[in-house]
Backbone as a chain_set.jsonl record, in Angstrom:
{"seq": "XXXXXXXXXXXXXXXXXXXXXXXXXXXXXXXXXXXXXXXXXXXXXXXXXXXXXXXXXXXXXXXXXXXXXXXXXXXXXXXXXXXXXXXXXXXXXXXXXXXXXXXXXXXXXXXXXXXXXXXXXXXXXXXXXXXXXXXXXXXXXXXXXXXXXXXXXXXX", "coords": {"N": [[25.885, -1.028, -15.17], [23.836, -2.83, -17.567], [20.428, -3.447, -17.307], [19.269, -5.865, -18.187], [21.495, -7.479, -17.914], [21.865, -7.397, -15.247], [19.659, -8.243, -14.133], [19.323, -10.689, -15.282], [21.746, -11.854, -13.813], [20.887, -11.979, -11.257], [18.338, -13.329, -11.331], [19.359, -15.66, -12.234], [20.977, -16.529, -10.15], [19.226, -16.978, -8.247], [17.799, -18.943, -9.458], [19.802, -20.978, -9.807], [20.058, -21.909, -7.032], [17.668, -22.652, -6.381], [17.32, -24.736, -8.627], [19.275, -26.36, -7.972], [18.442, -27.543, -5.462], [16.052, -28.592, -6.269], [16.741, -30.361, -8.454], [18.28, -32.076, -7.097], [16.484, -33.6, -5.641], [14.176, -34.382, -7.701], [15.467, -34.68, -10.459], [14.543, -34.564, -13.17], [12.688, -32.222, -13.109], [14.198, -30.119, -13.336], [14.554, -28.594, -15.774], [12.169, -27.25, -15.602], [12.404, -25.247, -13.766], [14.33, -23.592, -14.917], [12.964, -22.65, -16.945], [11.0, -21.247, -15.843], [12.506, -19.584, -14.317], [13.968, -18.264, -16.417], [11.715, -16.836, -17.879], [10.736, -15.071, -15.759], [13.047, -13.352, -15.697], [13.098, -12.278, -18.309], [10.481, -10.724, -18.062], [10.906, -8.903, -15.914], [13.117, -7.664, -16.937], [12.071, -6.609, -19.474], [10.219, -4.858, -18.269], [11.933, -3.132, -16.844], [13.65, -1.969, -18.632], [12.016, -0.94, -20.603], [11.895, -1.463, -23.696], [12.071, 0.097, -27.013], [10.691, -1.002, -28.949], [8.848, -4.263, -29.922], [10.638, -6.113, -30.853], [13.166, -5.288, -29.812], [12.412, -5.788, -27.147], [12.07, -8.63, -26.982], [14.812, -9.241, -27.458], [16.071, -8.057, -25.436], [14.889, -9.616, -23.266], [15.619, -12.328, -24.165], [18.641, -12.185, -23.604], [18.561, -11.567, -21.019], [17.419, -13.936, -20.189], [19.149, -16.079, -21.253], [21.402, -15.669, -19.731], [20.687, -16.367, -17.122], [19.807, -18.759, -17.505], [22.593, -20.062, -18.208], [23.581, -19.948, -15.495], [21.79, -21.429, -14.357], [22.27, -23.87, -15.251], [24.723, -24.63, -13.833], [23.48, -24.956, -11.136], [21.896, -27.198, -11.765], [23.957, -29.155, -12.423], [25.168, -29.173, -9.887], [23.102, -30.274, -8.236], [22.491, -32.534, -9.762], [24.896, -33.812, -8.597], [24.632, -34.045, -6.121], [22.154, -35.636, -6.01], [23.134, -38.176, -6.902], [25.061, -38.617, -4.678], [23.282, -38.743, -2.605], [21.788, -40.752, -3.318], [23.743, -42.802, -3.474], [24.936, -42.77, -0.8], [22.731, -43.079, 0.793], [21.794, -45.71, 0.54], [19.622, -46.426, -1.412], [17.634, -48.175, -3.673], [17.767, -48.606, -6.963], [15.993, -49.144, -9.846], [17.555, -49.924, -12.288], [20.871, -50.381, -13.64], [23.853, -50.23, -11.599], [24.836, -49.07, -8.435], [27.762, -47.757, -7.161], [29.369, -48.762, -3.995], [30.69, -46.869, -1.332], [32.895, -48.007, -0.727], [33.99, -49.055, -2.912], [36.206, -49.307, -5.913], [38.281, -46.348, -6.817], [38.018, -45.795, -9.799], [35.455, -46.683, -10.256], [33.874, -45.025, -8.845], [34.679, -42.47, -10.142], [33.634, -42.982, -12.704], [30.911, -43.027, -12.021], [30.261, -40.704, -10.978], [30.896, -38.699, -13.163], [29.407, -39.491, -15.196], [26.97, -39.11, -14.308], [27.433, -36.297, -13.884], [27.477, -35.607, -16.563], [25.125, -36.371, -17.536], [23.483, -34.424, -16.176], [24.314, -32.017, -17.214], [23.386, -32.162, -19.692], [20.649, -31.89, -19.313], [20.872, -29.531, -17.994], [21.625, -27.849, -20.288], [19.333, -28.135, -21.809], [17.589, -26.805, -20.132], [18.756, -24.226, -20.198], [18.162, -23.529, -22.869], [15.633, -23.295, -22.655], [15.179, -21.253, -20.885], [16.321, -18.996, -22.126], [14.382, -18.829, -24.452], [12.085, -18.392, -23.065], [12.422, -16.149, -21.824], [12.909, -14.502, -24.1], [10.238, -14.712, -24.986], [8.532, -13.619, -23.287], [9.863, -11.241, -22.683], [9.015, -10.177, -25.455], [6.318, -10.361, -25.492], [5.51, -8.674, -23.052], [6.309, -6.103, -23.896], [4.963, -3.195, -24.673], [3.049, -2.212, -27.694], [4.222, 0.051, -29.589], [2.875, 3.369, -30.572], [1.737, 4.109, -34.121], [2.916, 6.835, -35.768], [0.783, 9.264, -36.778], [-0.011, 9.942, -40.282], [0.574, 12.669, -41.924], [-1.331, 14.23, -44.582], [-0.486, 16.526, -45.882], [2.16, 16.483, -46.1], [2.586, 14.449, -47.589]], "CA": [[25.596, -2.411, -15.918], [22.582, -3.01, -18.143], [19.283, -4.105, -16.365], [19.387, -7.158, -18.655], [22.708, -8.251, -17.356], [21.732, -7.299, -13.706], [18.336, -8.958, -13.896], [19.856, -12.265, -15.686], [22.428, -12.535, -13.064], [20.05, -12.052, -9.891], [17.314, -14.341, -11.288], [20.131, -16.713, -12.334], [21.733, -16.951, -8.812], [17.975, -17.422, -7.527], [17.404, -20.3, -10.155], [20.851, -21.755, -9.21], [20.049, -22.234, -5.711], [16.366, -23.796, -6.434], [17.479, -25.869, -9.363], [20.247, -27.347, -7.031], [17.411, -28.229, -4.481], [14.959, -29.35, -7.074], [17.543, -31.272, -9.076], [18.787, -33.139, -5.968], [15.195, -34.406, -5.272], [13.437, -34.737, -8.891], [16.395, -34.282, -11.372], [13.754, -34.058, -14.189], [12.059, -30.977, -13.052], [15.121, -28.808, -13.423], [14.304, -27.732, -17.082], [11.128, -26.377, -15.58], [12.837, -24.23, -12.949], [14.885, -22.793, -15.851], [11.993, -22.13, -17.999], [10.273, -20.219, -15.167], [13.571, -18.238, -13.817], [14.092, -17.149, -17.703], [10.635, -16.216, -17.822], [10.793, -14.196, -14.898], [14.115, -12.243, -15.836], [12.558, -11.435, -19.456], [9.571, -10.149, -17.848], [11.485, -7.867, -15.38], [14.158, -6.898, -17.922], [11.214, -5.584, -20.329], [9.743, -3.706, -17.362], [12.909, -2.257, -16.088], [14.288, -1.258, -19.575], [11.128, -0.444, -21.385], [12.226, -1.254, -24.907], [11.27, 0.67, -27.736], [9.758, -2.196, -29.803], [8.678, -5.734, -29.391], [11.802, -6.888, -31.161], [13.965, -5.065, -28.659], [12.018, -6.213, -25.845], [12.493, -9.977, -26.95], [16.251, -9.379, -27.623], [16.632, -7.86, -24.17], [14.534, -10.782, -22.463], [16.67, -13.459, -24.31], [19.756, -11.974, -23.116], [18.351, -11.94, -19.353], [17.069, -15.478, -20.004], [20.302, -16.787, -21.407], [22.348, -15.507, -18.53], [19.842, -17.127, -16.032], [19.892, -20.347, -17.987], [23.823, -20.491, -17.753], [23.534, -20.144, -14.037], [20.743, -22.611, -13.832], [23.147, -25.22, -15.624], [25.514, -25.013, -12.539], [22.514, -25.659, -10.332], [21.531, -28.66, -12.342], [25.159, -30.086, -12.03], [25.258, -29.436, -8.398], [21.957, -31.201, -7.898], [22.918, -34.072, -10.238], [25.892, -34.697, -7.944], [23.75, -34.142, -4.834], [21.108, -36.707, -6.164], [23.931, -39.204, -7.03], [25.632, -38.939, -3.365], [21.999, -39.205, -1.896], [21.644, -42.386, -3.779], [24.957, -43.835, -3.058], [25.131, -42.841, 0.923], [21.592, -43.748, 1.815], [21.658, -47.169, -0.053], [18.571, -46.596, -2.078], [17.872, -49.198, -4.583], [17.361, -48.187, -8.317], [15.468, -50.208, -10.812], [18.418, -49.931, -13.38], [22.277, -50.105, -13.181], [24.181, -50.25, -10.304], [25.277, -47.901, -7.7], [28.979, -48.112, -6.432], [29.349, -48.285, -2.681], [31.493, -45.825, -0.927], [34.205, -48.697, -0.362], [34.461, -49.557, -4.267], [37.398, -48.48, -6.415], [38.235, -45.028, -7.439], [37.689, -45.829, -10.992], [33.925, -46.833, -10.208], [33.236, -43.675, -8.443], [34.742, -41.505, -11.006], [32.672, -43.106, -13.757], [29.559, -42.82, -11.547], [30.096, -39.307, -11.074], [31.372, -38.108, -14.352], [28.259, -39.958, -16.07], [25.932, -38.397, -13.801], [27.502, -34.821, -14.387], [27.127, -35.33, -17.931], [23.468, -36.296, -17.558], [23.051, -33.203, -15.603], [24.813, -31.018, -17.835], [22.602, -32.207, -20.928], [19.476, -31.332, -18.781], [21.081, -27.877, -18.066], [21.646, -27.116, -21.748], [18.027, -27.928, -22.322], [16.826, -25.78, -19.357], [19.179, -22.87, -20.645], [17.702, -23.005, -24.013], [14.17, -22.91, -22.502], [15.215, -20.027, -20.175], [16.458, -17.9, -23.231], [13.349, -18.534, -25.063], [11.017, -18.043, -22.211], [12.971, -14.636, -21.408], [12.493, -13.717, -25.195], [8.916, -14.445, -25.247], [8.211, -12.751, -22.096], [10.311, -9.833, -23.066], [8.266, -9.586, -26.37], [4.898, -10.158, -24.929], [5.384, -7.683, -22.205], [6.792, -4.649, -24.406], [3.83, -2.475, -25.458], [3.082, -1.747, -28.885], [4.474, 1.555, -30.009], [1.63, 3.897, -31.497], [2.405, 4.498, -35.32], [2.739, 8.136, -35.735], [-0.149, 9.545, -37.955], [0.853, 10.511, -41.363], [0.145, 14.092, -42.297], [-1.649, 14.088, -45.713], [-0.094, 17.768, -46.571], [3.415, 16.209, -46.273], [2.493, 13.456, -48.739]], "C": [[24.16, -2.207, -16.467], [21.724, -3.694, -17.505], [19.231, -5.622, -16.762], [20.549, -8.229, -18.047], [22.199, -8.429, -15.568], [20.612, -8.485, -13.361], [18.745, -10.59, -14.131], [20.435, -12.694, -14.362], [21.575, -12.652, -11.533], [19.13, -13.252, -10.228], [18.016, -15.811, -11.462], [20.678, -17.415, -11.052], [20.487, -17.617, -8.082], [17.886, -19.037, -7.964], [18.513, -21.398, -9.793], [20.568, -22.486, -8.142], [18.657, -23.104, -5.768], [16.504, -24.823, -7.207], [18.393, -26.748, -8.689], [19.388, -28.214, -6.045], [16.518, -29.26, -5.34], [15.678, -30.583, -7.845], [17.941, -32.525, -8.358], [17.478, -34.035, -5.769], [14.561, -35.067, -6.422], [14.571, -34.045, -9.956], [15.695, -33.758, -12.651], [13.138, -33.016, -14.367], [13.223, -29.618, -13.094], [15.017, -27.999, -14.519], [13.035, -26.757, -16.615], [11.38, -25.18, -14.846], [13.666, -23.125, -13.87], [14.014, -22.153, -16.619], [11.238, -21.052, -17.087], [11.237, -18.905, -14.748], [13.715, -17.396, -15.193], [12.948, -16.278, -18.115], [10.502, -14.932, -16.927], [11.774, -13.075, -15.055], [13.808, -11.714, -17.264], [11.525, -10.387, -19.04], [10.004, -8.896, -17.144], [12.239, -7.003, -16.031], [13.429, -5.872, -18.708], [10.375, -4.468, -19.497], [10.571, -2.565, -17.038], [13.384, -1.357, -17.426], [13.36, -0.605, -20.426], [11.512, -0.131, -22.778], [11.257, -0.596, -25.814], [10.277, 0.007, -28.797], [9.869, -3.617, -29.32], [9.944, -6.753, -29.812], [13.026, -6.7, -30.103], [13.611, -5.729, -27.521], [12.242, -8.109, -25.866], [14.139, -9.931, -26.979], [16.767, -9.348, -26.142], [16.086, -8.958, -23.239], [15.404, -12.212, -22.78], [18.106, -13.224, -23.7], [19.788, -12.146, -21.688], [18.264, -13.531, -19.299], [18.261, -16.16, -20.323], [21.315, -16.77, -20.348], [21.927, -16.48, -17.331], [19.957, -18.32, -16.659], [21.504, -20.764, -17.755], [24.155, -20.611, -16.527], [22.806, -21.216, -13.693], [21.354, -23.773, -14.238], [23.953, -25.348, -14.609], [24.506, -25.479, -11.587], [22.305, -27.029, -10.622], [22.518, -29.578, -12.103], [25.286, -30.289, -10.616], [24.181, -30.322, -7.878], [22.12, -32.348, -8.366], [23.727, -34.549, -9.312], [25.359, -34.69, -6.518], [22.83, -35.329, -4.876], [22.085, -38.088, -6.26], [24.632, -39.52, -5.641], [24.377, -39.261, -2.574], [21.636, -40.691, -2.169], [22.615, -43.053, -3.321], [25.083, -43.814, -1.497], [23.856, -43.457, 1.397], [21.207, -45.103, 1.398], [20.364, -47.362, -0.789], [18.723, -47.336, -3.179], [17.11, -48.529, -5.519], [16.951, -49.387, -9.198], [16.574, -50.434, -12.14], [19.801, -49.66, -13.081], [22.613, -50.588, -12.075], [25.013, -49.085, -9.814], [26.612, -48.492, -6.857], [28.783, -47.918, -4.919], [30.593, -47.392, -2.509], [33.113, -46.545, -0.913], [34.618, -49.093, -1.961], [35.502, -48.769, -4.652], [37.107, -47.152, -6.939], [37.633, -44.886, -8.783], [36.169, -45.722, -11.057], [33.254, -45.416, -9.921], [33.467, -42.647, -9.272], [34.001, -41.743, -12.006], [31.317, -42.704, -13.263], [29.388, -41.245, -11.626], [30.126, -38.487, -12.334], [29.956, -38.345, -15.364], [27.169, -39.054, -15.577], [25.892, -36.769, -13.852], [27.195, -34.683, -15.869], [25.64, -35.405, -18.138], [23.175, -34.912, -17.203], [23.192, -32.055, -16.477], [23.729, -30.964, -19.106], [21.258, -31.7, -20.64], [19.556, -29.901, -18.621], [21.07, -27.178, -19.125], [20.042, -27.018, -22.1], [17.218, -26.844, -21.25], [17.545, -24.292, -19.933], [18.664, -22.516, -21.83], [16.217, -22.662, -23.922], [14.235, -21.499, -21.814], [15.238, -18.865, -21.165], [14.934, -17.854, -24.049], [12.207, -18.194, -24.412], [11.367, -16.527, -21.897], [12.601, -13.948, -22.667], [11.118, -13.701, -25.48], [8.234, -13.655, -24.353], [8.61, -11.271, -22.41], [9.479, -9.189, -24.229], [6.886, -9.248, -26.149], [4.652, -9.036, -24.028], [5.743, -6.287, -22.569], [5.485, -4.215, -25.167], [4.155, -2.102, -26.844], [3.461, -0.281, -28.984], [3.537, 2.327, -31.101], [2.512, 4.27, -32.9], [1.744, 6.038, -35.261], [1.666, 8.678, -36.961], [0.42, 10.572, -38.99], [-0.063, 11.826, -41.916], [-0.251, 14.097, -44.009], [-0.907, 15.306, -46.609], [1.335, 17.346, -46.856], [3.679, 15.255, -47.353], [3.336, 12.367, -48.952]], "O": [[23.37, -1.478, -15.866], [22.178, -4.725, -17.009], [19.163, -6.511, -15.914], [20.443, -9.433, -17.812], [22.228, -9.463, -14.9], [20.72, -9.386, -12.529], [18.52, -11.498, -13.332], [19.934, -13.629, -13.738], [21.849, -13.599, -10.796], [19.134, -14.186, -9.426], [17.536, -16.862, -11.036], [20.799, -18.634, -10.935], [20.633, -18.638, -7.41], [17.892, -20.026, -7.231], [18.187, -22.554, -9.521], [20.781, -23.697, -8.186], [18.614, -24.195, -5.199], [16.0, -25.885, -6.843], [18.243, -27.956, -8.872], [19.609, -29.41, -5.859], [16.351, -30.456, -5.101], [15.164, -31.701, -7.814], [17.955, -33.672, -8.806], [17.622, -35.257, -5.764], [14.339, -36.271, -6.302], [14.45, -32.847, -10.208], [16.085, -32.725, -13.196], [12.895, -32.631, -15.511], [12.988, -28.426, -12.901], [15.31, -26.807, -14.429], [12.876, -25.656, -17.143], [10.765, -24.148, -15.113], [13.648, -21.931, -13.572], [14.309, -21.019, -16.998], [10.883, -20.003, -17.625], [10.954, -17.708, -14.791], [13.624, -16.168, -15.221], [13.122, -15.168, -18.617], [10.175, -13.853, -17.421], [11.485, -11.953, -14.64], [14.289, -10.601, -17.476], [11.59, -9.265, -19.542], [9.599, -7.827, -17.6], [12.174, -5.786, -15.86], [13.759, -4.688, -18.785], [9.961, -3.415, -19.981], [10.207, -1.393, -16.948], [13.488, -0.137, -17.302], [13.81, 0.348, -21.063], [11.538, 1.025, -23.198], [10.036, -0.595, -25.656], [9.286, 0.524, -29.312], [10.714, -4.068, -28.546], [10.196, -7.842, -29.295], [13.703, -7.619, -29.642], [14.5, -6.272, -26.865], [12.531, -8.738, -24.848], [14.659, -10.846, -26.342], [17.547, -10.155, -25.635], [16.867, -9.273, -22.341], [15.774, -13.005, -21.915], [18.691, -14.229, -23.299], [20.716, -12.703, -21.103], [18.907, -14.238, -18.524], [18.485, -17.043, -19.495], [22.01, -17.755, -20.099], [22.708, -17.214, -16.724], [20.418, -19.108, -15.832], [21.699, -21.798, -17.117], [25.072, -21.398, -16.29], [23.155, -21.936, -12.757], [21.035, -24.792, -13.626], [23.979, -26.54, -14.301], [24.749, -26.612, -11.171], [22.517, -27.926, -9.806], [22.237, -30.688, -11.65], [25.486, -31.406, -10.137], [24.5, -31.14, -7.015], [21.959, -33.313, -7.619], [23.511, -35.718, -8.995], [25.847, -35.541, -5.774], [22.706, -36.012, -3.859], [21.694, -39.07, -5.628], [24.803, -40.718, -5.414], [24.521, -40.196, -1.787], [21.285, -41.555, -1.366], [22.318, -44.048, -2.66], [25.34, -44.884, -0.944], [23.871, -44.28, 2.312], [20.242, -45.616, 1.965], [19.954, -48.523, -0.811], [19.804, -47.293, -3.768], [16.057, -47.953, -5.245], [17.563, -50.455, -9.206], [16.21, -51.247, -12.99], [20.031, -48.745, -12.292], [21.855, -51.342, -11.465], [25.692, -48.326, -10.506], [26.556, -49.446, -6.081], [28.08, -46.978, -4.547], [31.402, -47.21, -3.419], [34.18, -45.943, -1.034], [35.78, -49.479, -2.085], [35.824, -47.746, -4.047], [36.021, -46.805, -7.405], [36.817, -43.988, -8.989], [35.616, -44.869, -11.751], [32.373, -44.853, -10.57], [32.59, -41.784, -9.305], [33.501, -40.715, -12.464], [30.584, -42.07, -14.021], [28.496, -40.679, -12.257], [29.304, -37.579, -12.456], [29.553, -37.485, -16.146], [26.533, -38.329, -16.342], [24.882, -36.066, -13.863], [26.677, -33.654, -16.305], [25.022, -34.594, -18.828], [22.571, -34.239, -18.039], [22.324, -31.184, -16.523], [23.271, -29.886, -19.483], [20.651, -31.111, -21.535], [18.666, -29.119, -18.956], [20.621, -26.032, -19.14], [19.549, -26.0, -22.587], [16.291, -26.147, -21.662], [16.816, -23.309, -20.068], [18.599, -21.311, -22.074], [15.607, -21.983, -24.749], [13.417, -20.639, -22.141], [14.427, -17.94, -21.132], [14.417, -16.749, -24.209], [11.285, -17.704, -25.065], [10.425, -15.753, -21.73], [12.013, -12.873, -22.552], [10.685, -12.782, -26.175], [7.285, -12.989, -24.767], [7.836, -10.315, -22.392], [9.198, -7.991, -24.201], [6.335, -8.197, -26.474], [3.606, -8.408, -24.187], [5.563, -5.362, -21.778], [5.046, -4.83, -26.139], [5.279, -1.739, -27.191], [2.817, 0.52, -28.306], [3.462, 1.973, -32.278], [3.687, 4.636, -32.862], [0.62, 6.392, -34.903], [1.949, 8.362, -38.116], [1.049, 11.609, -38.778], [-1.249, 11.783, -42.241], [0.733, 13.94, -44.732], [-0.732, 15.164, -47.82], [1.812, 17.831, -47.881], [4.749, 15.199, -47.957], [3.161, 11.631, -49.923]]}, "num_chains": 1, "name": "protein.A"}
């Protein structure tokens, strides 16, 4: 297995768990977790693979970051469902909309959770894009410049 895939999966699983916790408590911070996880994945991939050019470093980092971001989407959705359940079962009052009680009908429960999952998915997509971009950026920046071979004037 290529290091970019292995590192992307490892960083993604760690990011999934962290993002599930963070998104449960503060849903808006989920993309920041994805950004950080993608950057770490891109950095570690560039260090492990030692790409021959900055372009290759960016490509490897982007793949690792995208894999990480894909897994972080799952963490964002899990965290979103956790936040909805926390709000619903703790009786916390929110400043907008209405939260169905556990005794309300099935249709209101389904709408409540599906709309929350869709919102979490949108935040997860933003996070995945940030993770891929951060992975590409750190892969590019941490790949050393390759020295240009000297030109021999005799070969012209």
